[in-house]
C-alpha positions, -999 to +999 in steps of 0.1 A: +234+309-901+215+334-922+183+314-917+189+313-880+194+350-877+163+357-898+142+334-877+155+349-846+147+384-859+111+374-867+107+358-833+120+389-816+095+410-836+066+388-825+077+390-789+079+428-791+045+430-805+032+407-779+047+428-751+032+459-765-002+443-768+000+430-732+012+464-720-018+480-736-041+455-720-026+461-686-029+499-691-065+494-699-070+472-668-057+500-645-083+524-658-110+497-658-107+488-621-122+522-609-090+539-598-106+571-612-137+591-606-157+618-624-173+652-620-204+665-636-230+692-631-252+720-643-244+757-647-262+786-664-257+782-701-241+811-720-216+820-746-179+815-737-188+794-707-164+766-696-155+747-665-119+739-654-107+713-629-072+713-614-053+697-585-021+701-567-003+676-589-002+698-619-033+683-634-056+708-652-084+702-677-112+724-692-144+715-710-170+738-726-205+739-712-231+726-737-263+744-748-282+729-719-257+741-693-243+706-686-206+695-683-188+663-675-152+652-665-145+615-666-115+594-656-101+618-631-074+605-607-088+604-572-081+633-548-091+669-541-098+692-570-106+729-575-136+733-599-138+768-615-166+782-636-154+806-662-172+830-684-155+852-710-121+841-696-129+853-660-136+830-630-171+835-617-173+806-593-150+782-575-156+750-555-133+724-538-144+688-540-131+653-533-131+628-561-136+593-549-128+561-568-155+548-591-179+575-582-193+607-598-196+640-579-223+665-588-208+700-587-236+723-600-231+761-597-268+767-603-298+746-614-304+742-651-325+770-664-314+794-637-302+830-642-280+836-672-255+857-653-236+851-621-217+873-598-184+861-583-190+833-558-165+824-531-171+792-512-151+782-481-147+746-472-153+713-491-185+705-510-202+675-494-209+651-523-245+643-530-257+608-536-242+594-567-273+582-587-251+569-615-236+540-595-254+507-592-231+490-568-231+488-530-198+499-514-181+521-489-152+544-496-128+554-468-103+582-475-069+589-460-083+618-440-109+595-424-082+569-416-063+595-396-093+598-372-106+563-371-093+539-343-086+509-366-061+482-368-036+489-396-048+465-423-071+464-454-093+439-437-099+462-406-110+490-430-133+465-449-151+456-416-166+491-416-188+481-446-223+468-439-226+430-438-189+425-433-177+402-404-145+385-394-138+351-407-136+321-384-110+321-357-076+306-360-061+307-395-090+327-411-095+351-382-077+380-400-098+377-432-133+390-440-166+374-449-191+395-469-228+387-467-221+352-454-198+343-482-165+324-477-133+343-469-118+327-501-144+343-523-131+378-522-109+398-546-081+422-537-070+450-560-042+475-556-041+506-579-063+486-603-043+454-604-054+421-589-033+416-558-049+386-542-033+352-535-034+335-569-033+300-554-057+300-525-074+333-530-071+339-492-061+375-486-039+397-507-012+423-507-021+456-491-004+490-489+016+505-460-011+522-439+004+557-444+003+552-482-035+546-485-053+574-504-086+556-506-100+521-500-131+509-517-150+480-502-176+465-526-202+443-510-227+438-538-239+448-573-204+455-586-193+451-622-180+419-637-147+436-643-139+426-607-133+390-615-124+361-592-149+372-566-183+359-554-181+376-520-167+412-519-139+433-533-112+452-514-096+478-537-069+501-524-055+532-542-021+545-531-011+581-525+007+601-552+031+630-549+019+666-553+035+701-555+036+702-517+061+681-498+045+655-475+063+633-450+055+615-418+061+584-397+047+564-369+057+538-343+030+515-328+041+493-299+018+469-280+041+452-254+031+419-239+039+433-204+009+457-206-016+430-219-040+415-194-035+377-189-061+354-205-084+334-183-075+298-175-098+273-193-111+241-177-127+209-190-165+213-185-182+191-159-209+177-183-241+162-169-260+141-194-283+125-168-314+141-184-305+128-218-300+093-204-333+093-185-358+112-207-375+088-231-387+116-253-352+124-264-339+106-295-318+076-287-297+059-314-276+037-291-282+000-286-304-025-305-339-011-311-334+014-284-332-011-256-300+003-243-294+038-230-265+059-243-240+066-215-222+099-222-189+103-204-152+113-208-128+086-216-109+098-186-133+102-157-108+125-139-108+152-166-141+171-158-134+203-140-096+201-144-073+226-161-073+226-199-049+256-205-032+283-186-041+319-197-007+333-186+011+310-211-004+328-241+014+361-248+015+385-277+036+415-287+035+438-317+058+465-330+052+485-362+075+511-378+062+532-408+073+562-427+064+580-460+076+609-481+063+625-513+067+656-533+077+671-567+107+661-588+097+687-614+071+712-604+037+705-620+052+676-641+069+648-623+061+636-588+071+607-565+057+590-533+076+565-512+063+546-482+076+517-461+063+497-432+078+470-409+055+449-388+070+426-362+049+401-342+060+379-313+034+353-302+034+324-277+006+299-278-007+282-247-002+244-244-033+223-237-037+192-215-048+171-245-022+149-262+015+157-258+016+193-245+042+216-261+047+254-260+049+271-294+067+304-299+063+323-333+080+354-347+067+370-379+083+400-397+064+416-426+082+445-444+062+464-471+075+489-496+054+512-519+067+536-545+049+556-571+060+580-599+035+602-618+045+621-650+021+647-664+032+644-700+006+670-711-030+678-702-043+647-719-017+621-710-006+609-676+020+581-671+021+562-638+046+537-624+038+517-592+062+495-573+049+473-544+068+446-525+057+426-494+076+398-477+065+377-448+092+359-427+081+334-401+102+316-375+092+295-346+103+271-319+086+243-300+094+235-264+087+204-243+061+213-216+053+197-183+016+205-180+013+194-144+041+218-132+036+244-159+073+244-170 
């Protein structure tokens, strides 16, 4: 018994060490996947000169300006910041900027080598970020403010289609996925708050956030780092919203009823005419022995050309989406939460065709999503984040016998 307890104790210690090591690896992975940004710039050098950045989530950090008038802030959580230039303990300049994921923003109060003194500067509005010359990748970044104004479908793939070189995948099963630069739809990688969220089996698609919970979405189309593994096409990386000192809440209902949709066109078997191919000796002919016989192209059923293939009115679709979100402080400047939910219901009927044994197919799909986030500012140098995401897809369907001739 003593040996058993001792062995169990050693095993428990090894498991604990392994969990701690894995936890540290995961924590590093979150930072590695560009869920943060940076600020840098030039200011007139001088004694007792520093730059402070702060946001509405209680985050505040200060750095001194070096002898050449340069400063830098790295690994800043994405969002809007106030950048303040201080000299002798007094603010002499203020800017408001947006920090984007994986990018650096140049916030210079004056060019290097400029005047050594500054009067108070008041700037109204948001500084437009200059081109980030420190980045080597090709990507687009869409923020929550832009999503409020853009007429898009409510999905990560719809946002990704705004990137250059991005197109929809082939119709049918792959129609909702994205191809980057001609690559396959299975060659993309999905990330959510720094973690890989793609389908681990087929690599087709991935888990996305409720639309109201998206703070930023990065879409990488080329030149990105090897840290985005499992990808030879593009990368779709979403960053969720976090709570601030201000309460934020909202909701939306999107309804697209089938009664307001226009009927699809009826489709007919084409009346093909291959007489030219059969009579033109210059066209290749692989039929018969040594080309002595002409190919005769025709339907197996001579009565099919020009007849009905499918009825447009038989194909219907209806979509209903509920979404809501709320976020705010639990403890002012220290502890924050953000919670969002979305319920997507789709009702689709597919049109039978005249080929084979016609049948009508009716499908219902329900896709609830939940996103929750806690942020704890332990101190100015340590931030603890907890993210919870859940997505479930329920599909149900029925098949009906169908009399194609009578449409019943």
